[in-house]
C-alpha positions in Angstrom: 9.8 -40.3 4.7 9.3 -41.8 8.1 12.8 -40.5 9.0 11.5 -36.9 9.0 10.9 -35.2 12.4 7.4 -33.9 12.8 7.1 -30.1 12.8 8.0 -27.1 10.7 11.1 -27.6 8.6 12.8 -24.4 7.3 13.8 -24.0 3.7 17.6 -23.5 3.5 17.8 -20.9 0.7 21.6 -21.3 0.3 21.0 -25.0 -0.7 17.9 -24.5 -2.7 17.4 -23.7 -6.4 14.2 -22.6 -8.1 15.0 -22.5 -11.8 13.2 -22.4 -15.1 13.8 -23.2 -18.7 12.0 -21.8 -21.7 12.5 -22.1 -25.5 14.0 -19.0 -27.1 13.5 -18.1 -30.8 12.5 -21.8 -31.4 16.2 -22.8 -31.6 17.6 -22.8 -28.1 16.6 -22.6 -24.4 17.0 -19.7 -22.0 17.5 -20.6 -18.3 17.2 -18.7 -15.1 16.5 -18.9 -11.4 15.2 -16.9 -8.5 17.9 -16.4 -5.9 15.7 -15.0 -3.0 13.5 -17.9 -1.8 11.7 -18.6 1.4 9.6 -21.5 2.5 8.6 -24.2 5.0 7.7 -27.8 5.0 5.2 -29.1 7.6 5.6 -32.7 8.5 3.1 -34.8 10.5 3.8 -37.8 12.7 5.6 -40.6 10.9 6.6 -38.4 8.0 2.9 -38.2 6.9 0.6 -35.3 6.0 3.3 -33.1 4.3 2.5 -29.6 3.3 4.8 -27.0 1.6 4.7 -23.3 1.1 7.3 -21.1 -0.7 7.8 -17.5 -1.8 10.1 -16.4 -4.6 11.1 -12.7 -4.8 10.6 -11.6 -8.5 13.3 -9.0 -8.1 15.8 -11.8 -7.6 15.5 -13.3 -11.1 18.8 -14.1 -12.6 19.6 -15.4 -16.1 23.2 -14.3 -16.2 22.3 -11.4 -18.6 21.5 -8.1 -16.9 19.5 -6.7 -19.9 17.3 -9.8 -20.0 16.9 -9.8 -16.2 15.8 -6.2 -16.2 13.3 -7.0 -19.0 11.9 -9.9 -17.0 11.5 -7.6 -14.0 9.6 -5.1 -16.1 5.9 -4.8 -16.7 6.3 -6.9 -19.9 6.9 -10.0 -17.7 6.9 -10.2 -13.9 6.4 -6.5 -13.1 8.5 -6.9 -9.9 7.5 -3.5 -8.6 3.8 -4.3 -8.6 4.0 -8.1 -8.0 7.1 -8.6 -5.8 6.4 -12.3 -5.1 5.6 -15.6 -6.7 3.9 -17.9 -4.2 3.2 -21.7 -4.0 1.1 -23.4 -1.4 0.6 -27.1 -1.5 -3.0 -28.5 -1.3 -2.2 -32.2 -1.5 0.7 -34.6 -1.4 0.0 -38.1 -2.8 2.8 -40.5 -3.5 5.4 -38.7 -5.7 2.9 -35.9 -6.7 2.7 -32.5 -5.1 -0.4 -30.5 -6.0 -0.8 -26.8 -5.1 -1.7 -23.3 -6.0 0.9 -21.2 -7.8 0.4 -17.5 -7.9 2.2 -15.3 -10.4 1.1 -11.6 -11.0 -1.8 -12.2 -8.6 -3.2 -15.0 -10.9 -3.5 -18.3 -9.0 -3.7 -21.6 -10.9 -3.4 -25.2 -9.7 -0.2 -27.0 -10.6 1.1 -30.5 -10.1 4.8 -31.3 -9.5 6.5 -34.6 -9.8 8.7 -34.8 -6.8 11.3 -37.0 -5.3 12.3 -37.3 -1.6 16.1 -37.5 -1.8 16.6 -38.5 1.8 17.7 -37.0 5.1 21.1 -36.7 6.9 22.9 -34.9 9.6 25.6 -32.6 8.3 29.0 -32.1 9.9 27.6 -29.3 12.0 24.9 -31.4 13.6 22.0 -30.0 11.5 19.5 -32.6 10.3 18.5 -31.9 6.7 16.2 -33.3 4.1 16.2 -32.9 0.3 13.6 -32.9 -2.3 13.5 -32.3 -6.1 10.5 -31.4 -8.2 9.6 -30.6 -11.7 6.5 -29.2 -13.5 5.6 -27.3 -16.7 3.3 -24.3 -16.9 1.8 -22.1 -19.6 3.2 -18.6 -18.9 0.2 -17.1 -20.7 -2.1 -18.5 -18.0 -0.3 -16.4 -15.5 -0.5 -13.1 -17.5 3.0 -13.4 -18.9 2.0 -12.7 -22.5 4.8 -10.5 -23.9 6.3 -11.8 -27.1 7.8 -10.8 -30.4 7.2 -12.3 -33.8 10.2 -13.8 -35.6 10.9 -12.9 -39.3 11.0 -16.6 -40.2 7.7 -17.3 -38.3 7.0 -18.3 -34.8 7.7 -16.2 -31.7 10.7 -15.3 -29.6 9.6 -16.8 -26.3 7.7 -20.1 -26.0 4.6 -20.4 -23.9 5.6 -23.6 -22.0 8.0 -23.1 -19.1 9.7 -25.9 -17.3 10.2 -25.4 -13.6 12.8 -27.3 -11.6 13.2 -27.2 -7.8 16.0 -28.5 -5.7 15.0 -27.9 -2.1 16.8 -28.5 1.1 15.2 -28.1 4.5 16.5 -28.0 8.1 14.7 -29.9 10.8 12.8 -28.3 13.6 15.0 -27.5 16.6 14.2 -29.0 20.0 12.6 -26.5 22.4 
Protein backbone atom coordinates (compact mmCIF):
# COMPACT_ATOMS: atom_id res chain seq x y z
CA UNK A 1 0.00 0.00 0.00
CA UNK A 2 3.01 2.24 -0.36
CA UNK A 3 1.33 3.64 -3.51
CA UNK A 4 -1.25 5.46 -1.35
CA UNK A 5 -0.81 9.20 -0.94
CA UNK A 6 -0.64 10.26 2.73
CA UNK A 7 -3.63 12.20 3.99
CA UNK A 8 -7.40 11.86 4.15
CA UNK A 9 -8.99 9.82 1.38
CA UNK A 10 -12.72 10.35 0.80
CA UNK A 11 -15.11 7.42 0.43
CA UNK A 12 -16.71 7.49 -3.02
CA UNK A 13 -20.26 6.41 -2.15
CA UNK A 14 -21.21 5.92 -5.80
CA UNK A 15 -18.54 3.20 -6.08
CA UNK A 16 -19.02 1.65 -2.64
CA UNK A 17 -21.28 -1.14 -1.46
CA UNK A 18 -22.10 -1.96 2.16
CA UNK A 19 -24.16 -5.13 1.98
CA UNK A 20 -25.37 -7.93 4.22
CA UNK A 21 -26.68 -11.47 3.95
CA UNK A 22 -28.76 -13.34 6.53
CA UNK A 23 -30.45 -16.76 6.46
CA UNK A 24 -34.22 -16.55 6.07
CA UNK A 25 -36.58 -19.28 7.28
CA UNK A 26 -33.61 -21.65 7.41
CA UNK A 27 -33.95 -22.33 3.69
CA UNK A 28 -32.62 -19.31 1.81
CA UNK A 29 -30.76 -16.02 2.26
CA UNK A 30 -32.03 -12.46 2.29
CA UNK A 31 -29.68 -9.80 1.00
CA UNK A 32 -29.62 -6.05 1.31
CA UNK A 33 -27.47 -2.98 1.39
CA UNK A 34 -27.26 0.54 2.71
CA UNK A 35 -27.21 3.07 -0.12
CA UNK A 36 -26.30 6.19 1.88
CA UNK A 37 -22.72 5.77 3.10
CA UNK A 38 -20.02 8.24 4.12
CA UNK A 39 -16.48 7.66 5.23
CA UNK A 40 -12.81 8.49 5.16
CA UNK A 41 -9.52 6.65 5.11
CA UNK A 42 -6.49 8.18 6.82
CA UNK A 43 -3.16 7.13 5.33
CA UNK A 44 0.21 7.81 6.91
CA UNK A 45 3.60 8.14 5.20
CA UNK A 46 4.50 5.18 3.00
CA UNK A 47 0.93 3.84 3.10
CA UNK A 48 1.30 2.96 6.78
CA UNK A 49 -0.82 3.73 9.84
CA UNK A 50 -4.18 3.32 8.12
CA UNK A 51 -7.39 4.23 9.89
CA UNK A 52 -10.93 4.12 8.62
CA UNK A 53 -14.30 5.52 9.70
CA UNK A 54 -17.70 5.10 8.05
CA UNK A 55 -21.34 5.96 8.63
CA UNK A 56 -24.33 4.16 7.11
CA UNK A 57 -27.75 5.82 7.19
CA UNK A 58 -30.27 3.24 8.45
CA UNK A 59 -33.08 4.89 6.49
CA UNK A 60 -31.23 3.95 3.28
CA UNK A 61 -31.57 0.18 3.75
CA UNK A 62 -32.62 -1.56 0.54
CA UNK A 63 -33.48 -5.23 0.04
CA UNK A 64 -35.52 -4.78 -3.17
CA UNK A 65 -38.72 -5.35 -1.17
CA UNK A 66 -40.44 -2.22 0.18
CA UNK A 67 -42.44 -4.08 2.86
CA UNK A 68 -39.28 -5.73 4.21
CA UNK A 69 -37.35 -2.45 3.98
CA UNK A 70 -40.03 -0.67 6.02
CA UNK A 71 -40.00 -3.47 8.61
CA UNK A 72 -36.19 -3.23 8.86
CA UNK A 73 -36.47 0.54 9.40
CA UNK A 74 -39.04 0.02 12.18
CA UNK A 75 -38.48 -0.43 15.91
CA UNK A 76 -38.40 -4.21 15.39
CA UNK A 77 -34.98 -3.85 13.76
CA UNK A 78 -32.92 -0.70 13.12
CA UNK A 79 -35.44 1.86 14.43
CA UNK A 80 -34.19 4.36 11.86
CA UNK A 81 -36.05 7.27 13.46
CA UNK A 82 -34.33 6.81 16.83
CA UNK A 83 -31.01 5.41 15.55
CA UNK A 84 -30.38 7.07 12.16
CA UNK A 85 -26.80 5.82 11.76
CA UNK A 86 -24.63 2.75 11.95
CA UNK A 87 -21.01 3.71 12.61
CA UNK A 88 -17.68 1.96 12.27
CA UNK A 89 -14.35 3.35 13.49
CA UNK A 90 -11.17 1.35 13.09
CA UNK A 91 -8.93 0.80 16.08
CA UNK A 92 -6.16 -1.27 14.47
CA UNK A 93 -4.99 -2.39 11.05
CA UNK A 94 -2.62 -5.33 11.05
CA UNK A 95 -1.78 -7.19 7.84
CA UNK A 96 -5.09 -8.10 6.17
CA UNK A 97 -7.12 -7.58 9.34
CA UNK A 98 -9.08 -4.45 10.21
CA UNK A 99 -10.35 -4.22 13.78
CA UNK A 100 -12.74 -1.56 14.95
CA UNK A 101 -15.81 -0.54 16.87
CA UNK A 102 -19.19 -1.11 15.21
CA UNK A 103 -22.16 0.80 16.63
CA UNK A 104 -25.73 -0.27 15.85
CA UNK A 105 -28.70 1.04 17.89
CA UNK A 106 -26.18 2.81 20.18
CA UNK A 107 -24.60 -0.54 21.09
CA UNK A 108 -20.88 -0.64 20.32
CA UNK A 109 -18.98 -3.91 19.92
CA UNK A 110 -15.53 -4.70 18.54
CA UNK A 111 -15.50 -6.45 15.16
CA UNK A 112 -12.74 -7.76 12.94
CA UNK A 113 -12.89 -7.65 9.16
CA UNK A 114 -10.72 -9.58 6.77
CA UNK A 115 -9.83 -7.04 4.12
CA UNK A 116 -7.97 -6.90 0.85
CA UNK A 117 -6.30 -3.90 -0.73
CA UNK A 118 -7.38 -4.14 -4.38
CA UNK A 119 -4.93 -1.53 -5.65
CA UNK A 120 -4.89 2.08 -6.80
CA UNK A 121 -5.17 3.72 -10.20
CA UNK A 122 -5.86 7.02 -11.88
CA UNK A 123 -9.24 7.05 -13.66
CA UNK A 124 -9.82 8.68 -17.09
CA UNK A 125 -10.78 11.93 -15.33
CA UNK A 126 -7.45 12.22 -13.53
CA UNK A 127 -8.71 11.14 -10.11
CA UNK A 128 -6.46 8.81 -8.14
CA UNK A 129 -8.52 6.03 -6.53
CA UNK A 130 -7.92 3.07 -4.23
CA UNK A 131 -10.13 0.05 -3.63
CA UNK A 132 -10.63 -2.27 -0.67
CA UNK A 133 -12.90 -5.22 0.04
CA UNK A 134 -13.79 -6.56 3.45
CA UNK A 135 -15.92 -9.21 5.11
CA UNK A 136 -17.02 -10.08 8.62
CA UNK A 137 -19.82 -11.82 10.48
CA UNK A 138 -21.73 -10.46 13.46
CA UNK A 139 -24.43 -11.64 15.83
CA UNK A 140 -27.38 -9.31 15.27
CA UNK A 141 -28.65 -10.06 18.81
CA UNK A 142 -25.47 -8.52 20.27
CA UNK A 143 -26.56 -5.22 18.72
CA UNK A 144 -30.14 -5.30 20.00
CA UNK A 145 -31.62 -6.68 16.75
CA UNK A 146 -33.64 -9.40 18.45
CA UNK A 147 -36.97 -9.49 16.58
CA UNK A 148 -37.88 -12.90 15.24
CA UNK A 149 -40.79 -15.24 14.55
CA UNK A 150 -41.03 -18.97 15.24
CA UNK A 151 -41.53 -21.28 12.29
CA UNK A 152 -44.23 -23.94 12.39
CA UNK A 153 -41.69 -26.65 11.51
CA UNK A 154 -39.25 -25.38 14.16
CA UNK A 155 -36.51 -22.81 14.09
CA UNK A 156 -36.88 -19.08 13.49
CA UNK A 157 -37.54 -16.79 10.56
CA UNK A 158 -34.32 -14.73 10.73
CA UNK A 159 -30.92 -16.20 11.65
CA UNK A 160 -28.74 -14.51 14.24
CA UNK A 161 -25.54 -14.50 12.16
CA UNK A 162 -25.25 -11.73 9.59
CA UNK A 163 -22.50 -11.66 6.96
CA UNK A 164 -21.33 -8.15 6.09
CA UNK A 165 -19.49 -7.39 2.84
CA UNK A 166 -17.84 -4.10 1.95
CA UNK A 167 -16.58 -2.95 -1.44
CA UNK A 168 -15.07 0.49 -0.84
CA UNK A 169 -13.48 2.93 -3.22
CA UNK A 170 -11.70 6.07 -2.04
CA UNK A 171 -10.43 9.17 -3.81
CA UNK A 172 -7.03 10.56 -2.97
CA UNK A 173 -6.48 13.79 -1.10
CA UNK A 174 -6.30 16.76 -3.47
CA UNK A 175 -3.20 18.92 -3.57
CA UNK A 176 -3.62 22.25 -1.81
